[in-house]
N, C-alpha and C positions, 0 to 999 in steps of 0.2 A: 813346354810342360813345366808345371812347378815340381821340385823335388819333394818327395814325401818323406817326412822324419817321424819315426815312431819313438815313443818313450816308453820304455820298460824297466822293470825292477820290482823289487819286493813290495809288499804293502807298506804305505806309510813313509815311504822315502821321499816324497814330494814332486811326485810326477804331475799331479793336477796344478800344483803351485807352479811349476816351470811352465806347464801348458799356458796358464794366464799369463805369465810373464812373456811367453813367446808370441802370443796372439794379442797382448795388450787389451786384455778383456778379463771379465770375470765370468766366463762362460762356465767353466768348470767348478763344480761345487768343492769346497776345501774344509776339511775338519781334522781335529787331532785325534783321529783313530783309525786303524787299518780297515782296508776293504770297503772304503766308501764309493770308489769308482768301480764300474761292473762292466759297463759297455765301451766299445770304442767311441770316442769322441773326436771329431774333427774340428780343426780350426785353421784359418790363414794368418800368416804373418808377413812380415817384410823387414829386411836388414839392408839399409841403403836402397839399391836398386834391384836387390835379389829376392823375389817372393818366394815363399814355401808353404807347404801344407803339413801340419803337425798333427799326430794322432796320440790321444791320450788313451792308455789303456789300464785294466785292472791289475792288481798286483799279483804276481806269480808267488804263491804261497807254498806250492809243491804238493798240496792235498789233490787226491785222485778221486775224490767223491764228491757229490754234492755240487752246490754253487761254484765252489772255487775251481773245479775241474772245467766248468763251462766258461768261466772267466778266464782261465788259462788258455782255452781254444780260441777266444776272442783275441788275447794277446798275440797268439801265435799267427793268427789271421793278418793282424796289423804287421807284423815283421815280415810275412810273405809279401804284402802288397807295398811294402815301404822300399825307399832307396838308400836309406841310411838309419841305423839305430842309435839312439842315445840311451845308455845303460847307466840308470841313476843307482847310486848306494848312498847309505847314510853314514856321513863322517863322523857324527857323534856316537852312533851304535858300534861302528868298527866292522871289521869283515865278519860276515856270517857264513854258515854254511850254505844257506839259500842262495846266497851271492855266487858262490862257487858252482853250484848246479846251474844257475842261469847263465853264467860265463861260459860254461861248457856247451851249453844249448846254442849260445849265440856265436861261438866259434865255428858251429857246424852249419850256421844258416846262410853263410856265402855273401852276407851284406857287410858294408863298411860298419864297424862298431866303435862308439867313442864313449868312453868312460868318464861320468861325471860324478864327483864325490860332493854331495850336497850338505847343506846345513853347516859350514865351516865358519859362519859368523860367531865371533866371540871366543874362538879357540884357534890354536895355531894350526893353519890350513896344510903346512908341510906334514906335521905330525898326524893329522887326520889322514891324510893321503898315503902315508907311508905304508900301511896295512895292505892297500889294494894293488900294490904292484905284483903281489902274488898272483893275481888273477890272470896275468900274462896277456892283457888285452891291449896294453900300450900305456902311454903317460896319461895319468889321470888329470882332468880339469877340475880345478878346486872352484866351486861356486857356492852361491847362497841365493837360491831362486826367489826365496821371499823377498829379498831386497835388489835382485837383478845383478849382484856382484859376479863378476867373472862370466856371466851368460853371453855377453857380446862377443867377446874373444872366443869362446867355445864355438859359437854360431858361425864366426868367420871361418874357422877352420873347417867345420862340417860343410858349409855352402862352397867353398873355394874349388871343390872337385867337380862341382855341377856348372854347366855353361850358363853364362849370363844371358838373361832373356833378350830377345831382340826389341829395338825400340818399337813401340806402338802394339806390343803384343797384347790382345785383349784378353780380359779374364773370362771364363765361362760363365754364361748366363746363369743367374740364381734360379730364376723360373718363379712359378706359383708356389708360395708357402703354404702347406697343408699340416695344420696341428691335429693330432689325434689324442683325444682326451676321454676321460671318464674314470669310474671308481677303480680302485685295485682290482687285479685279477679279472677284469671283463674280456681280456684278450687283445689289447692294444699292441703290445709287442708282437704277438702271434700275427696280427694283422699286417704289421711292418714287414714281418719275414715273408709273409705270402706275397705281398706286393713286390719285394725285392727279389724273390726267388732264391734267397740263400738265408743262412742263419746270421743275419745282420746285426740283431740285439738279442740280449739273453732272454730266454724264456724258461722259467722256472714255476712249479706249482706252489707258489708262496706269494702272498700278497705283498707288494711293496718291493719286488725284485728291481724295477727299474727306479732309480733314484733321481737321476738327472735327466734333463731334456736333451735326447739324441738328436742330431740333425743328420738326415740321410739324404744327398742329393742323387737324383737318378732322371732318366728321361723315359718317357713312354709315347710313342708313335709321333717322335720329333719334338714333343713338347718337354721342356726341362721342369722339374719339380723339385722342392725341398722338403722331404716328409720330417716332421718334427714328432718324435715319440716322446710322450710326457709320462711324469710320474702320476700314479692313481691319487686322487683326491677323495680323502675320508671326511667323515663328520668332524667338526672342530673338536668335539668332546673326546673322540678316540685318538686325537694327535698329541702323543706325549713326548716323542723324541725330538730334539731341536733339529736334528737333520732333517727329519720329515717336514717341519715348518718351512725349511728352506727349499725343499722339493717342490712344496706347493707353490711357493712364490715363484720358482722357475716355470712350473706349470701355467700359472696365471699370466706370467710374461710371455709365455709362449702363444697364448691365446691371443694376446694384445699385438704380437709380431705377425701373425698368420694372416694370409689372405683368405682362407677357407678352413673351417674347424669340421673335423669329422667326430661326431659325439657317438661313442660305442657304447651301447646298452647291452646288458646280460639278459637274454630272454628267460633264462631259468631262475633269475631272482626277481624278474618283474621290475617295475618302475618304482624306484625309491625316491625319497624325500631329497636326497644328496644329488641324485640324476637331476631333479629339477633346479636346484640351487646352481649347479654348474652350468646347465644350459642358460639359466637366467644370466649369469656372468657373462657367457659368451654372447648373448643378444646386447647386454649393456655395452659391451665392447663394439658392438656393431659388425661382428664378424659374419660373413656368409657361412651358411650351416648345412651340412649334410648328416642325417641320422642313420647309423648302422646299428641294426638290432643282430647281437652276435649269439652264437650257440644255438642257432634256429634248428640245426640238425637234431634228430632224436625226440623232438617234441611231438606229442600227438594231436590231433586236431583241435580237441578240447582246450589244450594249454596255449596253441596258437591263437585261437580266438580270444582267450583270455587276455593274452598280451596286447591284441590289437583293441580291444576294448579299454584296457588300462591305459593305452596311449592316447586314445580319443579323449578319456576322461580326465587324465592327469596332466597331459601336455596340450591343452587346446590352443595355446598361443603358438605352437609350431607348425600351424597349417600351411605356411609358405615353404617349410623345409622338405627336400625330398627324402622318402623313407625307404629303407634297404633292409631286407632281411637275408642275413649272411652266415656263413660259417667260416671263420678265419682259419680253422684248423684244416678243413677240407678244400677251401678255395671257392665253395659255392657263393655265387653272387658277388664276390669281391671285384671281379672284372668290370662290373656295372658302376661301381662307385665313381670312376673317374669321368664318366660321361656327366654325372651330376656335378661333380668338382668344377668342370670346365664350365658348364652352363651357369652355375652360382658365381664363379669368378667373373665372367662375361658381365651378368647381370649387376655385379657389385660395382664394376667399373664401368657402367654405362655412361655415355654422354648423351643428354637430353636437351633437345632444343628449347629454348624460352617460349616460342610461339605454341609449340605443342604442349607444353606444361599448362600455359595460360588457357588454352582451349579446353584441356581436360578439366581444370579447375572450375571452369564456367558451366561445362556439362554436369560436374559432381554437385556444384551448387544449385543447378536447375532441378536435379534429381531429388535432392534432399537439402533444403535450406538450414542454414545455421539458426540457432535458437534466438529468441529474443533475450535481451539482457537490459533490465529496467525499462521495459517497453519500447526499447531500440533494438533495431536488427543489426547483427554483426554484419560488416561488409568484408569480403574477400574479393580483391579486384585482380591481382596477377601473381604468377608464381615463376620462379626460375631455379635453376640446380646451384646449390650451393656447396657440394662436395660429393666425393664418391667413396666406395668401401667404407660405409654403407652410402647408398644414394641418398643425399639429403636435399630435400625440396623445401625451398623458402617461399613463404606466401605473404604478401603485402596486402594490407588492408586497414580497417579502423575497428577499434574495440577487440583486437586480437587476444589481449591478455585475458579476455572473458571467454575464449572457446573452450568447451569443456571436453575432457578427456575421450569421452564417447565419439564426439565428433571428429577428433583427431584420428582415432583409430578408424573411423569410416572412410577418412581420407586416404590413410596409409593403404587399406585394403584396396580401394578404388584405383589409386595410382599403380600398385603393385600389379593388380589383374589387367589393367589397361595397357601397360608398359611392358608386361610379361616378365617382370623382374622375379623370376622364380629361384628361391634359394638364398635369398638375401633379405634382411630387414630393411625397411624404408622409414627415414626419420623425417618428421614434419617441424618446420621451425616457422615462427611467425614474426612479421615486423609491422610496426605501426608507424605511419608517417606522423612528424611532429607537428602539432597545433600551432600555426604561425601566430595566433592571438593568445596563446596561453601565457598567463601572467601579465597581460597588458589592460590597464584600466580604461573603459569606454568612455571617452571624454563627450560631453553633451555640447552641442551648439547652444547659442544664446537663445534662439528660438526654442529648442528643446527644454532648456531650463525653465522659460516662462511658462511653458505648456505643463510642465510638472508642478510649478507653484500653483496654478490654476487647479490643477487636478487635487492637489493635497488640500487646498482650501475647500473645494467642494466636498472632499471626504470628511473634513472636520465639521462642516456645517451639518451634514447628515448625520454625524454621530451625536451632536448637540441636540438636535430635534429628537431623536430616538431616547435620549436620557430623559428630556422633559416630559414624554409620554409614559 
């Protein structure tokens, strides 16, 4: 088993910067203001032959009300499930009363605690660390997480107490990556917590509570999954804070990384233009899709029928995606989502034999011929699979650059229905064979040249006679 190392400390001491350094990634959002990280964020790293799991947590501010208290509860959960704790303090700011409170709590948690004095670059590290001996936690490690200074020696000390993993020890399978997307405050984090059966991510009655993409591994009926809770995406005109722009980028990256996307809609707000834009991006990325209409409980029959009509009218391009009406808060219909997720994943990663695709293409062309282009019929000869997730079908023929979009949509729908590819878009690509005579001049034989001369003489004589008349 990999040792789990929790990073704790006051807000803005550099926990997310150290997380990125330890995981050699840019997964955690970093900005120069306190309170950016709110949920527990997990990542993997390795030092030599020693792998580990690191947990980034929200800052412990000491507030007992509002979202800060929920963030503190998340940090305490991370400490409880960890094997060791790295306590970060700010070497530039010096010892703070909140640091003393956190140190008192960590002494009671029963876990090995390592004190890291961060941000010592550009100052005397010994002077910066001298104040923190008063915490009574042990010899402080002087690091600069932004530049990686001192981090390796600290991690060597943290990891030396854990056994070296056996050779050939396999990592846990990541499983099906499922991204949960939607506008702010539609219930994405509530849905993640309902699926997990615990308060895994922070839920608060305020749009924009989730700022980063939170990855949550779990297993269901023996199948491993990786849930990705994303920040809500608002209309561009309402995005003003710089950090929200980075949150949106993280959400779009999560869509591209996922195998299946669960789009959460708010039944009480109806279908908005932003919902359609976000769905369009997911389809352009080629992701398999499941649609969950949340907050379905409490609506009367008239409101339910209105939502159904709005979906049919505003989202006609989602005819392939399974639709679920759920209540993430109460759990109604949530258990049915994973049946659709599994079917969509299998469909998106299907292997389709070339003979079967070619036979289906012949049937599709026989049922509905391609249109004429400049008096000549488009010829579609054979098809084969060109990729998965989404399934890509490559069709070879002649004049394929003239195939209209309507006929391509007909083929997409035909292949999806015949192959039972439910929950995933299908892409059609065309290939035209090269003309072997393109660019080559037709050389005439001597006999053909003589015939051409006689023909031209005959034409000229005929023109002279017509002029005389």
